[in-house]
C-alpha positions in Angstrom: 15.8 -17.6 -10.9 13.7 -14.3 -10.5 14.3 -12.0 -7.2 12.0 -13.9 -4.7 9.4 -10.9 -4.4 5.8 -11.5 -5.2 2.5 -9.2 -5.1 -0.2 -11.1 -5.6 -3.9 -9.6 -6.3 -6.4 -11.4 -4.6 -9.8 -11.2 -6.8 -12.5 -12.9 -4.3 -11.3 -10.5 -2.0 -12.4 -7.3 -4.5 -15.6 -9.3 -4.7 -16.1 -9.6 -1.1 -15.6 -6.3 -0.5 -17.2 -4.4 -2.9 -20.6 -6.8 -1.3 -19.3 -5.7 1.9 -19.9 -1.8 0.9 -23.4 -3.0 -1.2 -24.2 -4.6 2.0 -23.5 -1.4 3.7 -25.8 0.9 1.7 -28.3 -2.1 0.4 -30.0 0.6 -1.8 -27.4 2.5 -3.5 -25.8 1.7 -6.4 -22.1 1.7 -6.3 -19.3 3.3 -8.0 -16.1 0.9 -8.5 -13.3 3.6 -7.9 -10.8 2.7 -10.1 -8.2 6.0 -9.9 -4.4 5.8 -10.0 -4.4 2.3 -11.6 -7.1 1.1 -9.2 -5.0 2.1 -6.3 -1.9 0.4 -7.3 -3.4 -2.7 -8.0 -3.7 -2.5 -12.0 -7.0 -2.0 -13.8 -6.6 -5.1 -15.7 -5.9 -7.1 -13.1 -9.2 -6.1 -10.8 -11.4 -6.1 -13.5 -12.8 -9.2 -13.5 -13.0 -8.9 -9.0 -14.8 -5.6 -9.7 -17.1 -5.6 -12.9 -20.4 -6.5 -10.1 -20.0 -2.9 -9.7 -22.7 -0.9 -11.6 -19.9 2.0 -12.6 -16.4 3.0 -12.6 -15.1 5.9 -11.2 -12.0 7.0 -12.1 -9.8 10.5 -13.2 -7.8 9.9 -15.9 -9.1 9.4 -19.8 -6.4 6.9 -20.6 -8.1 4.6 -17.5 -11.4 5.4 -19.2 -10.0 3.5 -22.5 -8.6 0.9 -21.0 -11.9 -0.1 -18.8 -14.0 0.2 -22.4 -11.2 -1.7 -23.6 -12.1 -4.7 -21.4 -15.6 -4.2 -22.5 -17.1 -2.6 -19.9 -20.1 -0.6 -21.3 -21.7 0.7 -18.2 -21.5 3.8 -16.7 -17.8 5.0 -16.4 -17.6 8.4 -14.3 -14.5 11.0 -14.4 -14.5 12.8 -10.9 -12.7 15.3 -12.0 -14.4 16.2 -15.4 -12.6 17.5 -18.4 -9.5 19.0 -17.7 -9.9 21.3 -21.3 -12.7 21.2 -24.1 -11.1 18.2 -26.2 -11.3 15.8 -23.4 -15.3 16.2 -23.9 -15.1 14.9 -27.4 -13.7 11.7 -25.6 -16.0 11.8 -23.1 -19.0 11.4 -26.2 -17.0 8.5 -28.2 -16.8 6.5 -24.8 -20.1 7.8 -23.4 -18.4 8.6 -20.2 -20.1 10.2 -17.3 -18.1 13.6 -15.9 -18.7 15.7 -13.0 -18.6 19.6 -13.3 -17.1 21.3 -10.7 -16.5 24.7 -11.8 -17.6 27.4 -14.4 -14.9 27.0 -16.9 -16.0 23.5 -17.1 -19.8 24.6 -17.7 -18.1 27.3 -20.4 -16.6 24.4 -22.0 -20.0 22.0 -22.1 -21.8 25.7 -23.4 -19.7 25.6 -26.8 -19.1 21.6 -27.3 -20.4 20.4 -30.5 -22.0 16.9 -29.9 -25.0 14.6 -31.6 -25.7 13.2 -27.6 -26.4 15.4 -24.9 -23.7 15.1 -21.8 -24.2 13.0 -18.7 -23.0 15.2 -15.6 -22.8 15.2 -11.9 -22.7 18.8 -10.5 -20.1 19.1 -7.4 -20.7 20.9 -4.1 -17.9 21.8 -2.3 -19.5 21.5 1.3 -16.5 21.7 3.2 -13.8 19.5 1.5 -12.4 23.2 0.3 -10.9 21.3 -3.4 -13.7 21.0 -6.0 -16.8 22.5 -6.7 -19.2 25.0 -6.6 -20.1 26.9 -3.4 -23.5 26.1 -1.7 -24.5 29.9 -2.4 -23.8 29.0 -6.2 -24.7 25.5 -6.4 -28.1 26.5 -7.6 -26.9 28.8 -10.4 -24.4 26.1 -11.8 -27.3 23.9 -12.1 -29.5 26.5 -13.2 -26.6 27.1 -16.2 -26.2 23.6 -16.6 -29.8 22.8 -17.1 -30.3 25.1 -20.0 -27.7 23.8 -22.3 -28.9 21.4 -25.4 -25.3 19.3 -24.5 -26.5 18.5 -21.1 -28.6 15.8 -20.8 -29.1 14.9 -17.2 -27.6 16.3 -14.0 -26.7 14.1 -11.1 -25.3 15.8 -7.7 -22.6 14.8 -6.1 -20.7 16.1 -3.2 -17.6 14.7 -1.0 -17.1 14.9 2.8 -13.9 16.5 4.8 -14.3 13.9 7.8 -16.3 11.3 7.3 -13.5 9.0 8.9 -13.1 11.1 12.3 -15.4 12.1 15.1 -16.3 15.3 13.5 -19.0 13.7 11.4 -20.9 14.7 8.0 -23.4 16.1 9.6 -22.6 20.0 8.9 -22.0 19.4 5.1 -24.6 16.8 4.9 -27.2 20.0 5.9 -25.5 22.5 3.5 -26.0 19.9 0.5 -29.6 19.0 1.6 -30.3 22.7 1.6 -28.5 23.7 -1.6 -30.0 21.0 -3.5 -33.6 21.2 -2.3 -36.1 20.1 -4.5 -33.5 19.8 -7.2 -33.9 16.8 -9.8 -31.4 14.5 -10.2 -29.4 11.2 -8.3 -27.5 11.9 -5.6 -24.1 10.5 -4.7 -22.3 11.3 -1.3 -20.4 8.3 0.2 -16.9 7.7 0.0 -15.3 4.6 1.9 -15.6 5.6 5.4 -19.3 7.5 4.6 -20.4 4.1 3.5 -19.5 2.3 5.9 -19.7 4.8 9.0 -22.9 6.6 7.8 -24.5 5.3 4.8 -27.5 3.0 7.4 -28.2 7.1 8.5 -31.5 7.7 6.6 -30.2 11.4 6.0 -27.1 10.2 4.2 -29.0 7.7 2.0 -28.4 8.3 -1.4 -28.7 7.3 -5.0 -25.1 5.8 -5.5 -21.5 5.3 -3.4 -18.1 5.8 -4.0 -16.7 3.0 -2.4 -12.6 3.7 -3.1 -10.3 2.1 -0.2 -12.4 0.0 1.6 -13.0 -2.3 -1.9 -8.9 -3.2 -1.7 -9.4 -3.9 1.6 -7.9 -0.8 4.4 -10.1 0.4 6.6 -10.5 4.2 5.7 -10.7 4.9 9.9 -8.2 3.5 10.7 -6.8 3.2 13.6 -10.7 3.7 15.0 -11.5 0.6 13.5 -9.4 -2.0 11.3 -10.6 -3.8 8.2 -11.3 -7.2 10.0 -14.2 -5.0 12.2 -15.6 -3.8 8.6 -15.1 -7.4 7.4 -12.5 -6.6 4.6 -10.2 -8.7 2.9 -6.8 -7.7 2.1 -7.0 -7.2 -1.9 -2.9 -7.6 -2.4 -0.4 -9.0 -0.8 3.1 -8.9 -0.4 5.6 -11.6 0.0 8.9 -12.2 -0.1 11.9 -14.6 1.1 14.6 -14.2 3.1 17.6 -14.4 1.6 20.2 -14.9 3.9 21.0 -14.9 7.9 23.0 -13.2 10.0 23.8 -14.0 14.0 24.7 -10.8 15.6 26.5 -10.4 19.0 25.6 -7.5 21.6 26.6 -4.5 20.6 26.2 -5.3 17.1 24.3 -3.0 14.6 22.2 -3.5 12.0 21.9 -1.4 8.4 22.9 2.0 7.2 23.8 4.4 9.5 23.7 2.0 12.7 20.5 2.5 14.0 19.9 -1.0 15.4 22.1 -2.0 18.3 21.9 -5.3 19.7 21.3 -5.7 23.3 21.6 -9.6 23.0 22.3 -12.4 20.7 20.0 -12.7 17.6 19.6 -14.1 14.3 18.8 -11.6 11.6 17.3 -12.5 8.4 18.0 -10.4 5.1 14.4 -10.3 3.2 14.6 -9.4 -0.6 12.3 -6.7 -0.5 13.2 -2.4 -0.1 12.4 0.7 -1.0 12.7 0.4 -4.5 10.1 -2.1 -4.6 7.6 0.3 -2.8 8.4 -0.6 0.8 8.3 2.8 2.8 12.3 3.5 3.6 10.6 5.5 6.8 9.6 2.1 8.6 11.2 1.9 11.9 12.6 -0.9 13.8 9.5 -3.1 15.0 7.1 -2.6 11.9 4.9 -6.1 11.9 6.0 -8.6 9.4 4.9 -12.5 9.1 7.1 -14.8 8.7 6.0 -18.2 7.4 2.6 -16.9 9.3 4.1 -16.1 12.3 4.3 -11.9 13.4 7.4 -11.0 13.6 9.1 -7.2 13.4 12.2 -5.5 11.5 15.1 -3.8 12.6 17.3 -1.3 11.0 16.8 0.6 8.4 15.0 -0.5 4.8 17.7 -0.4 2.1 16.8 0.2 -1.3 16.7 -3.5 -2.3 16.2 -5.4 1.0 15.4 -5.2 4.6 15.9 -7.2 7.7 13.6 -8.7 10.5 14.3 -10.2 14.0 14.5 -14.2 13.6 15.6 -14.2 17.1 12.1 -16.4 18.6 11.6 -18.0 15.4 14.0 -20.8 15.4 12.5 -22.5 12.0 12.6 -19.6 10.3 16.0 -19.2 8.2 16.8 -19.2 3.9 13.7 -19.7 2.1 11.2 -18.8 4.5 8.8 -16.3 3.8 8.0 -12.8 4.9 4.6 -11.0 4.2 4.8 -7.6 4.3 1.4 -6.8 4.3 -1.6 -8.7 3.2 -2.1 -12.9 3.6 0.4 -15.1 4.2 -0.1 -19.0 2.9 -0.5 -19.9 6.6 -3.9 -18.4 6.5 -2.5 -15.4 8.5 -3.0 -11.6 7.9 -0.8 -8.8 8.6 -3.3 -5.7 7.9 -1.7 -3.1 5.0 -2.7 -0.3 7.8 -0.3 -1.8 10.4 2.5 -1.3 8.0 1.3 2.1 7.3 0.8 3.3 10.7 4.6 2.4 11.2 5.3 4.4 8.5 3.2 7.7 9.7 1.3 7.1 6.4 -2.1 5.6 5.4 -2.7 2.1 3.0 -3.6 4.0 0.1 0.4 5.5 -0.5 1.7 2.0 0.4 -0.4 0.4 -2.4 -0.2 3.0 -4.6 3.6 2.8 -4.7 3.8 -0.7 -5.1 7.1 -0.3 -7.9 6.5 -1.7 -11.2 9.9 -4.0 -11.0 7.7 -6.3 -8.3 6.2 -9.3 -10.0 2.5 -9.2 -10.3 0.3 -12.3 -9.9 -3.3 -13.2 -10.0 -5.8 -15.4 -8.1 -9.2 -15.6 -7.2 
């Protein structure tokens, strides 16, 4: 039989989470962000759950081709735009909208020969300091783009650096508003955190929202707020079986480095999942799990192919019991991926994207 480890993608949860983002910004159109292979969930797997979006936003031309191959005829936005001049040919052929964030991309467009002018999203660097024109140079970039016959419509976009925290977005939004004052074109400013926390504010309203991590059921501002607080459901569950049980005594250790030493007799379950499957090696003793739907904890170090959980207070658990590493248990209980990520000192994004290719994946509605 195959190794008892399975990831499940929940289509109904994707639909629900997208609807929740729309509810937060009811007057805006919604991009479903599917970069990084839909945050590790798989573009082809999530498509049915997200086809109710107004468009798909991503990074790679190959991913854009995959979305078109699924039959999507609506907007697709390249969030980082073209990387070299020949990318614009594929943008034309696939009818892609693309971001323009630097002079070099404007130069590419100026030299590009096309029968159909391009829809572009001109990006402002309002404080993130990754991509985009400074507020002082934004209008001149817009003027240059607007003069090109290769450009049809210019939309306006920025990205908030602190939408998930106490600093907030007011200062960046003010810069964006000032630099874009009186410029025509649709606007897009809100990622997941800004959508859930700030999109209700009239000052932040825009034509497009860009929900990413929230669509996949992770809270963009955890631990201040949980996914349940925002009404989000996990779109991915990772479940494995217990394949062995060890009985240990006081002073016995578990796993590499003997990092866990028992202070009482304990039952230890060995689970068919390890860091080669994408579960973080750095997760310490005490990382939460669900064993047959009941909350438990890991003990000792995570190995390449296995990890261990404490069954001492779970007398009915044993070989064959299901351990939920994150997501939904069959009993209906939920373990947020954010909790597991917090134990590992990271964020839910990383766990989703790190799911290994060797892990079997099924899709359910």
